[in-house]
C-alpha positions in Angstrom: 42.8 134.9 122.5 40.7 132.7 120.1 40.7 133.8 116.4 38.0 135.1 114.5 36.0 133.0 112.0 35.7 134.0 108.3 33.7 130.9 107.3 33.0 127.2 107.8 32.5 124.9 104.8 31.0 121.5 105.1 32.1 118.6 102.5 30.1 115.5 102.9 31.5 112.1 102.4 34.9 113.6 102.8 37.7 112.7 105.5 41.3 114.4 105.2 43.9 112.2 106.4 42.9 109.7 108.8 45.3 109.9 111.5 47.4 112.6 110.5 47.5 116.3 112.4 45.2 115.1 115.0 44.9 117.2 117.7 41.9 116.1 119.6 40.4 112.6 118.7 37.4 110.2 119.6 35.1 112.4 121.2 31.6 111.4 120.9 29.4 112.9 123.5 29.9 116.5 122.4 27.5 118.7 120.2 28.8 120.3 117.1 29.0 123.7 119.0 31.3 122.1 121.6 33.6 120.7 119.2 33.7 124.1 117.1 34.8 125.8 120.4 37.3 123.0 121.1 38.6 123.5 117.5 38.9 127.4 118.0 40.7 127.2 121.4 43.2 124.7 119.8 43.5 126.9 116.7 42.6 123.9 114.5 40.5 124.4 110.9 39.2 120.7 110.4 36.4 118.9 112.1 35.5 115.5 110.9 32.4 113.5 112.3 33.1 109.9 111.5 29.6 108.8 110.8 26.1 109.4 112.5 26.9 108.0 115.5 30.9 108.1 115.3 33.4 110.3 117.0 34.5 113.9 116.3 38.2 114.5 115.1 39.7 118.0 115.2 42.9 118.8 113.2 45.1 121.3 112.0 46.3 121.1 108.3 47.4 123.8 105.8 44.2 125.7 104.8 44.9 126.3 101.0 46.0 122.8 100.3 43.2 121.1 102.1 40.6 123.2 100.5 42.1 122.2 97.2 42.2 118.7 97.8 38.5 118.5 99.3 37.3 120.5 96.1 38.8 117.6 94.2 35.8 115.1 93.8 38.3 112.6 93.1 39.9 112.8 96.6 39.4 111.9 100.2 36.0 110.2 99.4 35.0 108.6 102.7 31.2 107.4 103.0 29.2 108.6 106.1 31.9 111.5 107.1 31.3 115.0 107.5 34.5 117.4 107.1 34.2 120.8 108.2 36.8 123.5 107.0 37.4 126.4 109.2 38.8 129.7 107.6 40.1 132.0 110.2 40.3 136.3 109.7 43.6 137.0 109.5 
């Protein structure tokens, strides 16, 4: 059964771990809603869009550590990338 979302936070110009913990990668022909459904189904907490016409990547990483890294302006800068961090309800 899919988990319930608590929040989704967008980090612009950020990308955590280019190739690590990727569950689903290089999907370009789907909407954000379809990708979000895919992330929830696979229990992933990170969605990355690599550029305006780029691919989607769905990942699973430690939420607390990843949030701290994304909140740090010195880490994970990647121009034209959007990173969505999903928090699930326990």
